[in-house]
PAPAKE-535137 format. One record per residue: x, y, z of N, C-alpha, C, CB in turn; chain; residue number from 1. Coordinates in Angstrom, 1 decimal. Glycine has a CB too. Example, Ala and Ser with C-alpha at 12.3 -4.5 7.8 and 13.67 -1.06 7.14 Angstrom:
// PAPAKE-535137
SITE/13.2/-5.7/7.8/12.3/-4.5/7.8/13.2/-3.3/7.8/11.3/-4.5/9.0/A/1
SITE/12.8/-2.2/7.1/13.7/-1.1/7.1/12.9/0.0/7.9/14.1/-0.6/5.7/A/2
// end
This chain:
// PAPAKE-535137
SITE/-31.2/-50.8/-47.4/-30.2/-49.8/-47.5/-28.8/-50.4/-47.5/-30.3/-48.8/-46.3/A/1
SITE/-27.9/-49.9/-48.3/-26.5/-50.4/-48.3/-25.6/-49.4/-47.6/-26.1/-50.6/-49.8/A/2
SITE/-25.0/-49.9/-46.5/-24.1/-49.0/-45.8/-22.6/-49.5/-45.9/-24.5/-49.0/-44.3/A/3
SITE/-22.4/-50.5/-46.6/-21.0/-51.1/-46.7/-20.6/-51.8/-45.5/-20.0/-49.9/-47.0/A/4
SITE/-19.3/-51.7/-45.2/-18.8/-52.4/-44.0/-19.2/-51.6/-42.7/-17.2/-52.5/-44.1/A/5
SITE/-19.4/-52.3/-41.6/-19.7/-51.5/-40.4/-19.2/-52.2/-39.2/-21.2/-51.3/-40.3/A/6
SITE/-19.0/-51.3/-38.1/-18.6/-51.7/-36.8/-19.6/-51.3/-35.8/-17.2/-51.0/-36.4/A/7
SITE/-19.9/-52.2/-34.8/-20.8/-51.9/-33.7/-20.0/-52.2/-32.4/-22.1/-52.7/-33.7/A/8
SITE/-19.9/-51.2/-31.5/-19.2/-51.4/-30.3/-20.0/-51.0/-29.1/-17.8/-50.7/-30.2/A/9
SITE/-19.8/-51.7/-28.0/-20.4/-51.4/-26.7/-19.3/-51.8/-25.7/-21.8/-52.1/-26.4/A/10
SITE/-19.5/-51.5/-24.4/-18.5/-51.7/-23.4/-18.0/-53.2/-23.4/-18.9/-51.4/-22.1/A/11
SITE/-18.8/-54.2/-23.5/-18.4/-55.6/-23.4/-18.8/-56.4/-24.6/-19.0/-56.2/-22.2/A/12
SITE/-19.2/-55.8/-25.7/-19.5/-56.6/-26.9/-19.3/-55.7/-28.1/-21.0/-57.1/-26.8/A/13
SITE/-18.9/-56.3/-29.2/-18.7/-55.6/-30.5/-18.8/-56.5/-31.6/-17.4/-54.9/-30.5/A/14
SITE/-19.0/-56.0/-32.8/-19.1/-56.8/-34.0/-18.7/-56.0/-35.2/-20.6/-57.2/-34.2/A/15
SITE/-18.3/-56.7/-36.3/-17.9/-56.2/-37.6/-18.6/-57.0/-38.7/-16.4/-56.2/-37.7/A/16
SITE/-19.1/-56.3/-39.7/-19.7/-57.0/-40.8/-19.2/-56.4/-42.1/-21.2/-56.8/-40.8/A/17
SITE/-18.8/-57.4/-43.0/-18.4/-57.0/-44.3/-19.7/-57.1/-45.1/-17.3/-58.0/-44.9/A/18
SITE/-20.1/-56.0/-45.8/-21.2/-55.9/-46.8/-20.5/-55.4/-48.0/-22.4/-55.0/-46.3/A/19
SITE/-20.8/-56.1/-49.1/-20.1/-55.7/-50.4/-20.9/-56.1/-51.6/-18.7/-56.4/-50.4/A/20
SITE/-20.9/-55.1/-52.5/-21.5/-55.3/-53.8/-20.4/-55.7/-54.8/-22.2/-54.1/-54.3/A/21
SITE/-19.2/-55.2/-54.7/-18.2/-55.3/-55.7/-17.3/-56.5/-55.5/-17.3/-54.1/-55.8/A/22
SITE/-17.1/-57.0/-54.2/-16.2/-58.1/-53.9/-16.8/-59.0/-52.8/-14.8/-57.6/-53.5/A/23
SITE/-17.9/-59.7/-53.1/-18.6/-60.6/-52.1/-17.9/-61.9/-51.8/-20.0/-60.8/-52.5/A/24
SITE/-16.9/-62.3/-52.6/-16.2/-63.6/-52.4/-15.2/-63.5/-51.3/-15.6/-64.0/-53.7/A/25
SITE/-15.6/-63.2/-50.0/-14.7/-63.2/-48.9/-15.3/-63.9/-47.7/-14.5/-61.7/-48.5/A/26
SITE/-14.5/-64.3/-46.8/-14.9/-65.0/-45.6/-14.1/-64.5/-44.4/-14.8/-66.5/-45.7/A/27
SITE/-14.7/-64.7/-43.2/-13.9/-64.4/-41.9/-13.3/-65.7/-41.5/-14.9/-63.9/-40.8/A/28
SITE/-12.0/-65.6/-41.1/-11.2/-66.7/-40.7/-10.6/-66.5/-39.3/-10.0/-67.0/-41.7/A/29
SITE/-10.8/-67.4/-38.4/-10.3/-67.3/-37.0/-8.9/-67.8/-37.0/-11.2/-68.0/-36.0/A/30
SITE/-7.9/-67.0/-36.7/-6.5/-67.4/-36.6/-6.0/-67.1/-35.1/-5.6/-66.6/-37.6/A/31
SITE/-6.3/-68.1/-34.3/-5.9/-68.0/-32.9/-6.4/-66.7/-32.2/-4.4/-68.1/-32.7/A/32
SITE/-7.7/-66.4/-32.4/-8.2/-65.2/-31.7/-8.2/-63.9/-32.6/-7.5/-65.0/-30.5/A/33
SITE/-7.3/-63.9/-33.6/-7.4/-62.8/-34.5/-8.3/-63.2/-35.7/-5.9/-62.4/-35.1/A/34
SITE/-9.2/-62.4/-36.0/-10.1/-62.7/-37.1/-9.7/-61.9/-38.3/-11.6/-62.4/-36.7/A/35
SITE/-9.5/-62.6/-39.4/-9.0/-62.0/-40.7/-10.1/-62.2/-41.7/-7.7/-62.7/-41.2/A/36
SITE/-10.3/-61.1/-42.5/-11.2/-61.1/-43.7/-10.3/-61.5/-44.8/-11.9/-59.8/-43.9/A/37
SITE/-10.7/-62.5/-45.6/-9.8/-63.0/-46.7/-10.7/-63.5/-47.8/-8.9/-64.2/-46.2/A/38
SITE/-10.1/-63.5/-49.1/-10.9/-64.0/-50.2/-11.2/-65.5/-50.1/-10.1/-63.7/-51.5/A/39
SITE/-12.3/-65.9/-50.6/-12.6/-67.3/-50.7/-11.8/-68.0/-51.8/-14.1/-67.6/-50.9/A/40
SITE/-11.8/-69.3/-51.9/-11.1/-70.0/-52.9/-11.6/-69.6/-54.3/-11.2/-71.5/-52.7/A/41
SITE/-12.9/-69.3/-54.4/-13.5/-69.0/-55.7/-13.3/-67.5/-56.1/-15.0/-69.3/-55.6/A/42
SITE/-12.7/-66.7/-55.2/-12.6/-65.3/-55.5/-11.7/-65.0/-56.7/-12.1/-64.5/-54.3/A/43
SITE/-12.0/-64.1/-57.6/-11.1/-63.7/-58.7/-9.8/-63.1/-58.1/-11.8/-62.8/-59.7/A/44
SITE/-8.7/-63.3/-58.8/-7.5/-62.6/-58.3/-7.6/-61.1/-58.4/-6.3/-63.1/-59.2/A/45
SITE/-7.0/-60.5/-57.4/-7.0/-59.0/-57.4/-5.8/-58.5/-56.7/-8.3/-58.5/-56.7/A/46
SITE/-5.4/-57.3/-57.1/-4.3/-56.6/-56.4/-4.9/-55.5/-55.5/-3.3/-56.0/-57.4/A/47
SITE/-6.2/-55.5/-55.2/-6.8/-54.5/-54.4/-6.3/-54.7/-52.9/-8.4/-54.7/-54.4/A/48
SITE/-5.7/-53.7/-52.3/-5.1/-53.8/-51.0/-6.2/-53.8/-49.9/-4.1/-52.7/-50.8/A/49
SITE/-7.4/-53.5/-50.2/-8.5/-53.4/-49.2/-9.4/-54.6/-49.1/-9.4/-52.2/-49.5/A/50
SITE/-9.0/-55.7/-49.7/-9.8/-56.9/-49.7/-9.5/-57.8/-48.5/-9.6/-57.7/-51.0/A/51
SITE/-8.3/-57.9/-48.1/-7.9/-58.8/-47.0/-7.2/-58.1/-45.9/-7.0/-60.0/-47.5/A/52
SITE/-7.6/-58.3/-44.6/-7.0/-57.6/-43.5/-7.5/-58.3/-42.2/-7.4/-56.1/-43.5/A/53
SITE/-6.8/-57.9/-41.1/-7.3/-58.4/-39.8/-8.4/-57.5/-39.4/-6.1/-58.3/-38.7/A/54
SITE/-9.6/-58.0/-39.0/-10.7/-57.3/-38.6/-10.9/-57.2/-37.1/-12.0/-57.8/-39.3/A/55
SITE/-10.4/-58.2/-36.4/-10.5/-58.3/-34.9/-9.1/-58.7/-34.4/-11.6/-59.2/-34.5/A/56
SITE/-8.6/-57.9/-33.5/-7.4/-58.2/-32.8/-7.6/-58.0/-31.3/-6.2/-57.3/-33.3/A/57
SITE/-7.2/-59.1/-30.5/-7.4/-59.0/-29.1/-6.1/-58.6/-28.4/-7.8/-60.4/-28.5/A/58
SITE/-6.2/-57.7/-27.4/-5.0/-57.3/-26.6/-5.4/-57.4/-25.1/-4.6/-55.8/-27.0/A/59
SITE/-4.4/-57.2/-24.3/-4.7/-57.3/-22.9/-5.3/-55.9/-22.4/-3.4/-57.6/-22.1/A/60
SITE/-5.6/-55.0/-23.3/-6.2/-53.7/-22.9/-7.5/-53.5/-23.7/-5.2/-52.6/-23.1/A/61
SITE/-8.0/-54.5/-24.4/-9.2/-54.3/-25.2/-9.1/-55.1/-26.5/-9.4/-52.8/-25.5/A/62
SITE/-10.3/-55.2/-27.1/-10.4/-55.9/-28.4/-10.7/-54.8/-29.5/-11.6/-56.9/-28.4/A/63
SITE/-9.9/-54.8/-30.5/-9.9/-53.8/-31.6/-10.7/-54.5/-32.8/-8.5/-53.4/-32.0/A/64
SITE/-11.6/-53.7/-33.3/-12.4/-54.1/-34.5/-12.3/-53.0/-35.5/-13.9/-54.4/-34.0/A/65
SITE/-12.2/-53.4/-36.8/-12.2/-52.4/-37.9/-12.2/-53.0/-39.3/-11.0/-51.6/-37.7/A/66
SITE/-12.1/-52.1/-40.3/-12.3/-52.5/-41.6/-11.1/-52.5/-42.5/-13.3/-51.7/-42.2/A/67
SITE/-9.9/-52.6/-41.9/-8.7/-52.6/-42.7/-7.4/-52.7/-42.0/-8.7/-51.3/-43.5/A/68
SITE/-6.3/-52.3/-42.7/-5.0/-52.5/-42.2/-4.7/-51.6/-40.9/-4.0/-52.1/-43.3/A/69
SITE/-5.5/-50.7/-40.6/-5.3/-49.8/-39.4/-5.6/-50.6/-38.1/-6.3/-48.6/-39.5/A/70
SITE/-6.3/-51.8/-38.2/-6.6/-52.5/-37.0/-5.3/-53.0/-36.3/-7.4/-53.8/-37.4/A/71
SITE/-4.3/-53.4/-37.1/-3.0/-53.8/-36.5/-2.3/-52.7/-35.7/-2.1/-54.4/-37.5/A/72
SITE/-2.1/-51.5/-36.3/-1.4/-50.5/-35.5/-2.2/-50.0/-34.3/-1.0/-49.3/-36.4/A/73
SITE/-3.5/-50.0/-34.4/-4.4/-49.6/-33.3/-4.2/-50.6/-32.2/-5.9/-49.5/-33.7/A/74
SITE/-4.2/-51.9/-32.5/-4.0/-52.9/-31.5/-2.6/-52.8/-30.8/-4.2/-54.3/-32.1/A/75
SITE/-1.6/-52.6/-31.7/-0.2/-52.5/-31.1/-0.1/-51.3/-30.2/0.8/-52.3/-32.3/A/76
SITE/-0.7/-50.1/-30.6/-0.6/-49.0/-29.7/-1.4/-49.2/-28.4/-1.2/-47.7/-30.4/A/77
SITE/-2.5/-49.8/-28.5/-3.3/-50.1/-27.3/-2.6/-51.1/-26.4/-4.7/-50.7/-27.7/A/78
SITE/-1.9/-52.1/-26.9/-1.2/-53.1/-26.1/0.0/-52.4/-25.4/-0.7/-54.2/-27.0/A/79
SITE/0.6/-51.4/-26.0/1.7/-50.7/-25.4/1.3/-49.7/-24.3/2.5/-49.9/-26.5/A/80
SITE/0.0/-49.6/-24.1/-0.5/-48.7/-23.0/-1.0/-47.3/-23.5/0.6/-48.5/-22.0/A/81
SITE/-1.0/-47.1/-24.8/-1.6/-45.9/-25.3/-3.1/-45.8/-24.9/-1.4/-45.8/-26.8/A/82
SITE/-3.6/-44.7/-24.4/-5.0/-44.5/-24.2/-5.8/-44.8/-25.4/-5.3/-43.1/-23.6/A/83
SITE/-7.0/-45.4/-25.2/-7.9/-45.8/-26.3/-8.1/-44.8/-27.3/-9.2/-46.3/-25.7/A/84
SITE/-8.4/-43.6/-26.9/-8.7/-42.5/-27.9/-7.5/-42.2/-28.8/-9.1/-41.2/-27.1/A/85
SITE/-6.3/-42.2/-28.2/-5.1/-41.9/-29.0/-4.7/-43.1/-29.8/-3.9/-41.6/-28.1/A/86
SITE/-5.0/-44.4/-29.3/-4.7/-45.6/-30.1/-5.5/-45.6/-31.3/-4.9/-46.8/-29.2/A/87
SITE/-6.8/-45.2/-31.2/-7.6/-45.1/-32.4/-7.2/-43.9/-33.3/-9.1/-44.9/-32.0/A/88
SITE/-7.1/-42.8/-32.8/-6.9/-41.6/-33.6/-5.6/-41.5/-34.4/-6.9/-40.3/-32.7/A/89
SITE/-4.5/-41.9/-33.8/-3.2/-41.8/-34.5/-3.1/-42.7/-35.7/-2.1/-42.2/-33.5/A/90
SITE/-3.4/-44.0/-35.7/-3.4/-44.8/-37.0/-4.5/-44.3/-38.0/-3.6/-46.2/-36.6/A/91
SITE/-5.7/-43.9/-37.5/-6.7/-43.5/-38.4/-6.2/-42.2/-39.2/-8.0/-43.2/-37.7/A/92
SITE/-5.6/-41.3/-38.4/-5.1/-40.1/-39.0/-4.0/-40.4/-40.0/-4.7/-39.1/-37.9/A/93
SITE/-3.0/-41.2/-39.5/-1.9/-41.5/-40.4/-2.2/-42.2/-41.7/-0.9/-42.4/-39.6/A/94
SITE/-3.1/-43.2/-41.6/-3.5/-44.0/-42.8/-4.5/-43.3/-43.6/-3.9/-45.4/-42.4/A/95
SITE/-5.4/-42.5/-43.0/-6.4/-41.7/-43.6/-7.4/-42.6/-44.3/-5.8/-40.7/-44.7/A/96
SITE/-8.4/-42.0/-45.0/-9.4/-42.7/-45.7/-8.8/-43.6/-46.8/-10.6/-41.8/-46.2/A/97
SITE/-9.5/-44.6/-47.2/-9.0/-45.5/-48.3/-9.0/-44.7/-49.6/-9.8/-46.7/-48.4/A/98
SITE/-7.9/-44.9/-50.3/-7.7/-44.2/-51.6/-8.3/-45.0/-52.7/-6.2/-43.8/-51.8/A/99
SITE/-9.6/-45.3/-52.6/-10.3/-46.1/-53.7/-11.2/-45.1/-54.4/-11.1/-47.3/-53.1/A/100
SITE/-12.0/-45.6/-55.3/-12.9/-44.8/-56.1/-14.0/-44.1/-55.3/-13.6/-45.6/-57.2/A/101
SITE/-14.2/-44.5/-54.0/-15.3/-44.0/-53.2/-14.7/-43.2/-52.0/-16.2/-45.1/-52.7/A/102
SITE/-13.4/-43.0/-51.9/-12.9/-42.4/-50.7/-13.5/-43.1/-49.4/-13.2/-40.9/-50.7/A/103
SITE/-13.5/-44.4/-49.4/-14.1/-45.1/-48.3/-13.5/-44.8/-47.0/-13.9/-46.6/-48.6/A/104
SITE/-14.3/-44.5/-46.0/-13.8/-44.2/-44.7/-13.2/-45.4/-44.0/-14.9/-43.6/-43.8/A/105
SITE/-12.2/-45.2/-43.1/-11.7/-46.3/-42.3/-12.5/-46.1/-41.0/-10.2/-46.1/-42.0/A/106
SITE/-13.0/-47.3/-40.4/-13.8/-47.3/-39.2/-13.1/-48.3/-38.2/-15.2/-47.7/-39.5/A/107
SITE/-13.3/-48.0/-37.0/-12.7/-48.9/-35.9/-13.4/-48.7/-34.6/-11.2/-48.7/-35.8/A/108
SITE/-13.2/-49.7/-33.7/-13.7/-49.5/-32.4/-12.9/-50.4/-31.4/-15.2/-49.9/-32.3/A/109
SITE/-13.0/-50.1/-30.1/-12.4/-50.9/-29.1/-13.4/-51.2/-28.1/-11.2/-50.1/-28.5/A/110
SITE/-13.4/-52.5/-27.7/-14.3/-53.1/-26.7/-13.5/-53.5/-25.5/-15.1/-54.3/-27.3/A/111
SITE/-14.1/-53.3/-24.3/-13.4/-53.7/-23.1/-12.3/-52.9/-22.6/-12.9/-55.1/-23.3/A/112
SITE/-12.4/-51.6/-22.8/-11.3/-50.6/-22.4/-11.2/-50.6/-20.9/-11.6/-49.2/-23.0/A/113
SITE/-10.0/-50.8/-20.3/-9.9/-50.8/-18.9/-10.4/-49.6/-18.2/-8.4/-51.0/-18.5/A/114
SITE/-10.9/-49.7/-17.0/-11.5/-48.6/-16.3/-10.5/-47.5/-16.0/-12.1/-49.0/-15.0/A/115
SITE/-9.2/-47.8/-15.9/-8.2/-46.8/-15.6/-7.8/-46.0/-16.9/-7.0/-47.4/-15.0/A/116
SITE/-8.4/-46.2/-18.0/-8.1/-45.4/-19.2/-8.8/-44.1/-19.2/-8.5/-46.2/-20.5/A/117
SITE/-8.1/-43.0/-19.0/-8.8/-41.7/-18.9/-9.6/-41.2/-20.1/-7.8/-40.6/-18.5/A/118
SITE/-9.3/-41.8/-21.3/-10.0/-41.3/-22.5/-11.3/-42.0/-22.7/-9.1/-41.5/-23.7/A/119
SITE/-11.5/-43.1/-22.0/-12.8/-43.9/-22.1/-13.7/-43.6/-21.0/-12.5/-45.4/-22.3/A/120
SITE/-13.2/-43.0/-19.9/-14.1/-42.7/-18.8/-14.7/-44.0/-18.2/-15.1/-41.7/-19.1/A/121
SITE/-15.9/-44.0/-18.0/-16.6/-45.2/-17.5/-17.3/-45.9/-18.7/-17.7/-44.8/-16.5/A/122
SITE/-17.1/-45.4/-19.9/-17.7/-46.0/-21.0/-17.3/-47.4/-21.3/-17.5/-45.1/-22.3/A/123
SITE/-16.0/-47.7/-21.3/-15.5/-49.0/-21.6/-15.4/-49.4/-23.0/-16.4/-50.0/-20.9/A/124
SITE/-15.7/-48.4/-23.9/-15.6/-48.7/-25.4/-15.4/-47.3/-26.1/-16.9/-49.3/-25.9/A/125
SITE/-14.8/-47.4/-27.2/-14.5/-46.2/-28.0/-14.7/-46.6/-29.5/-13.1/-45.7/-27.8/A/126
SITE/-15.1/-45.6/-30.3/-15.3/-45.8/-31.7/-14.7/-44.6/-32.5/-16.9/-46.0/-32.0/A/127
SITE/-14.3/-44.9/-33.7/-13.7/-43.9/-34.5/-13.9/-44.1/-36.0/-12.3/-43.7/-34.2/A/128
SITE/-13.7/-43.0/-36.8/-13.7/-43.1/-38.2/-12.9/-41.9/-38.8/-15.2/-43.0/-38.8/A/129
SITE/-12.3/-42.2/-39.9/-11.6/-41.1/-40.6/-12.2/-41.2/-42.1/-10.1/-41.2/-40.6/A/130
SITE/-12.7/-40.0/-42.5/-13.2/-39.9/-43.9/-12.6/-38.7/-44.5/-14.8/-39.8/-43.9/A/131
SITE/-13.0/-38.4/-45.7/-12.3/-37.2/-46.4/-12.5/-35.9/-45.6/-13.0/-37.1/-47.8/A/132
SITE/-13.6/-35.7/-44.9/-13.8/-34.4/-44.3/-13.7/-34.4/-42.8/-15.2/-33.9/-44.6/A/133
SITE/-13.3/-35.5/-42.1/-13.3/-35.5/-40.7/-12.6/-36.7/-40.1/-14.7/-35.5/-40.1/A/134
SITE/-12.1/-36.5/-38.9/-11.6/-37.6/-38.0/-12.4/-37.5/-36.8/-10.0/-37.5/-37.7/A/135
SITE/-13.2/-38.6/-36.5/-14.0/-38.6/-35.3/-13.7/-39.8/-34.4/-15.5/-38.7/-35.7/A/136
SITE/-13.5/-39.5/-33.1/-13.2/-40.6/-32.1/-14.0/-40.2/-30.9/-11.7/-40.7/-31.8/A/137
SITE/-14.7/-41.1/-30.3/-15.5/-40.8/-29.1/-15.6/-42.1/-28.2/-16.8/-40.3/-29.4/A/138
SITE/-15.8/-41.9/-26.9/-16.1/-42.9/-26.0/-17.6/-43.2/-26.1/-15.7/-42.6/-24.5/A/139
SITE/-18.0/-44.5/-25.9/-19.4/-44.8/-26.0/-19.8/-45.7/-24.9/-19.7/-45.5/-27.4/A/140
SITE/-21.0/-45.6/-24.4/-21.5/-46.4/-23.3/-22.6/-47.3/-23.8/-22.1/-45.5/-22.2/A/141
SITE/-23.2/-47.1/-24.9/-24.3/-47.9/-25.4/-23.9/-48.4/-26.8/-25.6/-47.1/-25.5/A/142
SITE/-24.5/-49.5/-27.3/-24.1/-49.9/-28.7/-24.2/-48.8/-29.7/-25.0/-51.1/-29.1/A/143
SITE/-23.1/-48.7/-30.4/-22.9/-47.6/-31.4/-22.4/-48.1/-32.7/-22.0/-46.4/-30.8/A/144
SITE/-22.9/-47.7/-33.8/-22.5/-48.1/-35.1/-21.8/-47.0/-35.9/-23.7/-48.6/-35.9/A/145
SITE/-20.8/-47.4/-36.7/-20.3/-46.5/-37.7/-20.1/-47.3/-38.9/-19.0/-45.7/-37.2/A/146
SITE/-20.4/-46.8/-40.1/-20.3/-47.6/-41.3/-19.5/-46.8/-42.4/-21.7/-47.9/-41.9/A/147
SITE/-19.2/-47.4/-43.4/-18.4/-46.8/-44.5/-19.2/-45.8/-45.3/-17.7/-47.8/-45.3/A/148
SITE/-20.5/-46.2/-45.5/-21.4/-45.3/-46.3/-22.7/-45.1/-45.6/-21.7/-46.0/-47.7/A/149
SITE/-23.4/-44.0/-45.8/-24.7/-43.6/-45.3/-24.7/-43.4/-43.8/-25.7/-44.7/-45.7/A/150
SITE/-24.0/-44.2/-43.0/-23.9/-44.0/-41.6/-22.5/-43.8/-41.1/-24.5/-45.3/-40.8/A/151
SITE/-21.8/-42.8/-41.7/-20.4/-42.6/-41.4/-20.2/-41.6/-40.3/-19.7/-42.1/-42.6/A/152
SITE/-21.2/-41.3/-39.5/-21.1/-40.6/-38.2/-21.6/-41.7/-37.2/-22.0/-39.3/-38.1/A/153
SITE/-20.9/-41.8/-36.1/-21.4/-42.8/-35.1/-22.8/-42.5/-34.6/-20.4/-42.8/-33.8/A/154
SITE/-23.6/-43.6/-34.6/-25.0/-43.5/-34.3/-25.4/-44.7/-33.4/-25.9/-43.5/-35.5/A/155
SITE/-26.4/-44.5/-32.5/-26.9/-45.5/-31.7/-27.4/-46.7/-32.5/-28.0/-45.0/-30.7/A/156
SITE/-27.3/-47.9/-31.9/-27.6/-49.1/-32.7/-28.3/-50.1/-31.7/-26.4/-49.8/-33.4/A/157
SITE/-29.5/-50.6/-32.1/-30.1/-51.6/-31.2/-29.4/-52.9/-31.4/-31.6/-51.7/-31.6/A/158
SITE/-28.8/-53.4/-30.3/-28.1/-54.7/-30.2/-28.6/-55.5/-29.1/-26.6/-54.5/-30.1/A/159
SITE/-29.2/-56.6/-29.4/-29.9/-57.4/-28.3/-28.9/-58.5/-27.7/-31.1/-58.1/-28.9/A/160
SITE/-28.0/-59.0/-28.5/-27.1/-60.1/-28.1/-26.1/-59.6/-27.1/-26.5/-60.8/-29.3/A/161
SITE/-25.6/-60.5/-26.2/-24.6/-60.2/-25.3/-23.4/-61.1/-25.3/-25.1/-60.2/-23.9/A/162
SITE/-23.3/-62.0/-26.3/-22.2/-62.9/-26.5/-21.7/-62.8/-27.9/-22.6/-64.3/-26.1/A/163
SITE/-20.4/-63.3/-28.1/-19.8/-63.1/-29.4/-20.6/-63.8/-30.6/-18.4/-63.7/-29.4/A/164
SITE/-21.0/-65.0/-30.3/-21.8/-65.7/-31.3/-23.1/-65.0/-31.7/-22.1/-67.2/-30.9/A/165
SITE/-23.8/-64.5/-30.7/-25.0/-63.8/-30.9/-24.8/-62.5/-31.6/-25.7/-63.5/-29.6/A/166
SITE/-23.8/-61.7/-31.3/-23.6/-60.4/-32.0/-23.2/-60.6/-33.4/-22.6/-59.5/-31.2/A/167
SITE/-22.3/-61.6/-33.7/-21.9/-61.9/-35.0/-23.1/-62.3/-35.9/-20.9/-63.1/-35.1/A/168
SITE/-24.0/-63.1/-35.4/-25.2/-63.5/-36.1/-26.1/-62.4/-36.3/-25.9/-64.7/-35.4/A/169
SITE/-26.3/-61.6/-35.2/-27.2/-60.4/-35.3/-26.8/-59.4/-36.3/-27.3/-59.8/-33.9/A/170
SITE/-25.6/-59.0/-36.4/-25.2/-58.0/-37.4/-25.2/-58.6/-38.8/-23.8/-57.5/-37.1/A/171
SITE/-24.9/-59.9/-38.9/-24.9/-60.6/-40.2/-26.3/-60.6/-40.7/-24.4/-62.0/-40.1/A/172
SITE/-27.3/-60.9/-39.9/-28.7/-60.9/-40.3/-29.4/-59.6/-40.3/-29.5/-61.8/-39.3/A/173
SITE/-28.7/-58.5/-40.0/-29.3/-57.2/-40.0/-29.8/-56.8/-41.4/-28.3/-56.1/-39.5/A/174
SITE/-30.8/-56.0/-41.4/-31.5/-55.6/-42.7/-30.6/-54.9/-43.7/-32.7/-54.8/-42.4/A/175
SITE/-29.5/-54.3/-43.3/-28.6/-53.7/-44.2/-28.2/-54.7/-45.3/-27.3/-53.2/-43.5/A/176
SITE/-28.1/-54.2/-46.5/-28.0/-55.1/-47.7/-26.6/-55.7/-47.9/-28.4/-54.4/-48.9/A/177
SITE/-26.5/-56.8/-48.6/-25.3/-57.4/-49.2/-24.3/-57.9/-48.1/-24.6/-56.4/-50.0/A/178
SITE/-24.9/-58.6/-47.1/-24.0/-59.3/-46.1/-23.1/-60.3/-46.7/-24.9/-59.9/-45.0/A/179
SITE/-21.8/-60.3/-46.3/-20.8/-61.2/-46.8/-20.3/-62.1/-45.6/-19.7/-60.5/-47.4/A/180
SITE/-19.9/-61.5/-44.5/-19.4/-62.2/-43.4/-19.4/-61.3/-42.2/-18.0/-62.8/-43.6/A/181
SITE/-19.3/-61.9/-41.0/-19.4/-61.1/-39.8/-18.5/-61.7/-38.7/-20.8/-60.9/-39.3/A/182
SITE/-18.1/-60.9/-37.8/-17.3/-61.3/-36.6/-17.9/-60.6/-35.4/-15.8/-60.9/-36.8/A/183
SITE/-17.8/-61.4/-34.3/-18.3/-60.8/-33.0/-17.2/-61.0/-31.9/-19.6/-61.5/-32.6/A/184
SITE/-17.3/-60.2/-30.9/-16.4/-60.3/-29.8/-17.2/-59.9/-28.5/-15.1/-59.4/-29.9/A/185
SITE/-16.9/-60.6/-27.4/-17.5/-60.2/-26.2/-16.6/-60.5/-25.0/-18.9/-61.1/-26.0/A/186
SITE/-16.8/-59.8/-23.9/-16.0/-60.0/-22.7/-15.3/-58.8/-22.3/-15.0/-61.1/-23.0/A/187
SITE/-14.3/-58.9/-21.6/-13.5/-57.8/-21.0/-12.0/-58.2/-21.1/-14.0/-57.4/-19.6/A/188
SITE/-11.2/-57.2/-20.7/-9.7/-57.4/-20.7/-9.3/-58.8/-20.1/-9.0/-56.3/-20.0/A/189
SITE/-8.6/-59.5/-20.9/-8.1/-60.8/-20.5/-9.1/-62.0/-20.6/-7.6/-60.7/-19.1/A/190
SITE/-10.3/-61.7/-21.0/-11.3/-62.7/-21.1/-12.3/-62.5/-22.2/-12.1/-62.8/-19.7/A/191
SITE/-11.7/-62.4/-23.5/-12.6/-62.2/-24.6/-12.9/-63.5/-25.3/-11.9/-61.2/-25.6/A/192
SITE/-14.1/-63.5/-26.0/-14.5/-64.6/-26.8/-14.8/-64.0/-28.2/-15.7/-65.4/-26.3/A/193
SITE/-14.5/-64.8/-29.3/-14.8/-64.3/-30.6/-15.6/-65.3/-31.3/-13.5/-64.0/-31.4/A/194
SITE/-16.3/-64.9/-32.4/-17.1/-65.8/-33.2/-17.1/-65.2/-34.6/-18.5/-65.9/-32.6/A/195
SITE/-17.4/-66.1/-35.6/-17.5/-65.7/-37.0/-18.8/-66.3/-37.6/-16.3/-66.1/-37.8/A/196
SITE/-19.3/-65.6/-38.6/-20.4/-66.0/-39.4/-20.1/-65.8/-40.9/-21.8/-65.3/-39.0/A/197
SITE/-20.1/-66.9/-41.7/-19.8/-66.8/-43.1/-21.0/-67.2/-44.0/-18.6/-67.7/-43.4/A/198
SITE/-22.2/-67.2/-43.4/-23.3/-67.6/-44.3/-24.6/-66.8/-43.9/-23.6/-69.1/-44.2/A/199
// end
C-alpha cells in the first residue's frame, strides 16, 4: 500500500518517513539536531516547493515532526510557550493543505510535550493534519500514525522501538511502499536524540 509521507508519534518517541513515487531522489540530512529533507546530488532540478524542508525540529518544549514548511512555525510557537494543540493547529490552518495536483495534506506531530501543557494532558504527544475537508489535532498516548494518503486520519500504529535509531529504521522498513528516507527522535524535553536512515 502507498500512503505517501507519514508521521508516527508517541509520548517519548516519534518518526517521519518520506515515501515517494514522483520524487524519490531525496535524503535526510542532520543539521545540528534539525533534520532536513533535501534532494540528492543526482536529483533533477525542480522548482517544486514541497521537495525540501525541515522534517524534525527540537525545542525545549518538545520535538516537532512533519512533512513540510509548517514544521518551522510549529516549532517556533511551541518554543515560545504556545500549548501543543495550538502550536500545531495555527500553522496547519494558516498554511492549509499543499496546493499540488493531489491536495496533499500537511501532517505533523509533537513528541515529549511537557506535563504542564494543558492541551496534551498526560499524553505527552500530539498529532495533527490539515487536508481539504478537515483540520484534526489531538493528544495521543500510544503510537499514532497519520499519512498524506490512505491514512489521513490519525490511527493506532504498532511501534516496537524505543530509541531514535530504532524507530527511524522501523518506519523505513515498514511494508508501506516506496520508502525514500526516514528520521527518528526519542527522549523528552531537553534530552532528545535523533537519527536518520537513507537506505
